[in-house]
C-alpha positions, 0 to 999 in steps of 0.5 A, a space after each residue: 446453664 453449663 456449656 454442654 447443656 446449651 449447645 445441646 438445647 441448640 441441636 434441639 432447636 429447629 430454626 438454629 438446625 436449619 439455618 446452620 445447615 443453610 450456612 454450611 451448604 452456601 459454604 461449601 458451595 462457595 468453596 466450590 466455586 473458589 475451586 473451579 475458578 481456580 481449576 479454571 484458571 489452572 486449566 487455561 493456563 496449562 491446557 488452553 493457548 489464546 492469540 489475540 490480534 488487534 486491529 493495527 497489526 497488518 495480518 488483522 484483516 487477513 484473518 478477518 477475511 479467513 473468518 469469513 470463510 471458515 465461521 460465517 456459514 456457522 453463526 446468526 450473529 453476522 456483519 456485512 461488507 459490501 464491495 464492487 468489482 469491474 469485470 474486463 467487459 466494462 460492468 460493475 458487480 456487487 458482491 456481499 461478505 458476511 463477517 461474524 459481527 462482535 462477539 463470540 463464535 465457534 468453528 473447527 479447525 483441523 479437529 480443533 474446536 476453535 472460539 473466536 471473540 471479536 471485540 470492540 471498544 466504543 469509547 477507544 479510537 484507533 487514532 491512525 485509522 479513525 475507527 473503534 479499537 477492535 481485536 480478535 481473540 482466538 481460544 483453543 485446546 492445547 499448549 501448541 502455537 503451531 495450529 495459530 501458525 497455520 491459521 495465520 499462514 493460511 489467511 495471508 495465502 488466501 489475501 495473496 490470492 485475492 492480489 495476485 496479478 495486481 499492482 497495490 497502491 498505498 498512500 500515507 495515512 497519518 503515520 502509516 501506510 493504507 492501501 488506496 483504492 482496490 488492487 489494480 490488474 497489473 499494467 504490462 510493461 510493453 504498453 508504455 513506449 519509451 524511446 529506445 533502450 530506456 526501458 531496458 536500462 532501467 528495468 536491468 538496473 533495477 533488477 541488478 539492485 534487487 538480485 545482489 543485496 549481499 554486493 552492498 553489504 559486503 562493501 559497506 554501501 546502503 543498499 538502497 536505489 534511487 531513480 529520477 525521471 524527467 522531461 515534459 509533461 505526458 510523455 510516460 513517466 508515472 505510466 512507466 513506473 506503474 508498469 515497472 512495478 507490475 513487472 516486479 510484482 511490487 507495489 506502489 507508494 505514492 507520498 505527496 510532499 506537499 501535504 500539509 501535516 507532512 513533517 520531517 519526523 513523519 516523512 523519515 518514518 514513512 520511509 522506514 516503514 514502507 511496505 516491504 517489495 514496494 517502490 516508493 514514488 515521489 511525483 512532481 517532486 519540483 513542486 514541493 522544493 525550489 532551488 536554494 539559489 532562487 530569489 526571495 520572491 520565488 521562495 515566498 510564493 513556495 512558503 507554507 506549502 509543506 513543513 518538510 524541510 528541504 534538509 529533512 528530505 536530504 537526511 531521509 534520503 540519505 542520512 543516517 537513520 535512513 531505510 535500506 532495502 528501498 526503492 524510490 523514483 522521483 518525478 519532475 518536469 522541470 529539472 532546472 527547478 531541483 536543487 543539484 544537492 537532491 539529485 546528486 549520487 547517492 540520493 538519485 543514482 539514475 537519471 532518465 530524461 523522457 522526452 516527446 515522441 520519436 519515430 520509434 515510438 510513433 510506431 511502436 504506439 500505432 502497432 500496440 493499438 493497431 496489430 493488424 495494420 500493415 507496415 505501410 500504414 504505419 509508415 504513412 501515419 509517422 509522416 504525416 506526424 513528423 512532416 508538421 516538423 512540431 513536438 507530440 507526447 505518448 499522451 496526445 498520441 494515444 488521446 487520438 487513437 482513442 478516439 479512432 479506436 477501430 478505425 485507423 483509417 480514420 485518422 486522416 488529419 493529426 494537425 488536431 494533435 496541436 491543440 494544446 501547442 502553447 503548453 508545449 512551446 511554453 515547456 520547450 523553452 525550459 527544456 533548452 535551458 542550461 541545466 536540462 542541457 547538463 543533465 541530458 
């Protein structure tokens, strides 16, 4: 059969015509779908902008709180966060925050429709935080990043407003700093009574340091400052640092050198990435290291407490790779246990001895607790304490005042202050050592 006649017979065949028609329709649909996919890719590439925020980023929690206020009222797929808040009256209230759950959500921000995709990888963990890996992706029309700058800045301001007037505590978790507990109400500096001139000297020094970074840079001096507060227990060293952070509007990063698993590299990393405007606090630094000239028996008693080496700590404080723009405080009850290399200038720039109560401190503390009392009542109390000729710490005085919050007249016998006299007498032996006398 000639070819033209064969083609004509196929055209007259109804089955072939139907199959060819279906094939043509399928081909057109496939081509159309391909073109639509390409068009969508080109549209997303040139007319849409996407922002991905992983859970490790500092702005992740800010963004979640911000999305809560913007999108939680417009979606039916929610997650709940339960929070407890303690009021000045002592009562604790419970509040619930509804956050958009895993999935897609839409909301409008300044005439821009924004799609929020919150994704969670069930089989992938954030090794530092121990939680499933999450990301939040924002998608909006347009090519300008300005809308995302505005969102992140607004989220940051909302987060700052929630911690306004409070001190944030950080602790080391893995290789990063994480907020420890809820932000605390700032403690007034006047609530911690040190001896005459000590608090004023430290505050003036640290403010001068904060306000003059250029002076250090112009002279090639590392821009960091170290402080050591030493003295008997219960005399207000840690309390003063907490109040100082509130005065400066700084946060506090508490680092335990005796923590198992802490290494030189991790310590150096933590000191380098400490949050901005924060005080790094090493409490009871004598418990982590001993002097290099101590006996073998004493060194053996301290073995295994930490994997941080003494040379590693010294390099972290003022080595080549040590962090700049850093304020570090160390506290100890026994300065004679510290190696002199640790507290030399450059590592510790200012040392202050925080001693037992003086008459000035007794008077100030009495007025802080009982502001309506007469000067005669204050003098009577101070004389009662002094006539025993025994040392007393601010913590002991505060404990006595707490027993008589509203009735100072009931404080008739102050001899109960020295129930822990054995501890004080044992400390006095160390206080009178040559090392303390040298640094006092």
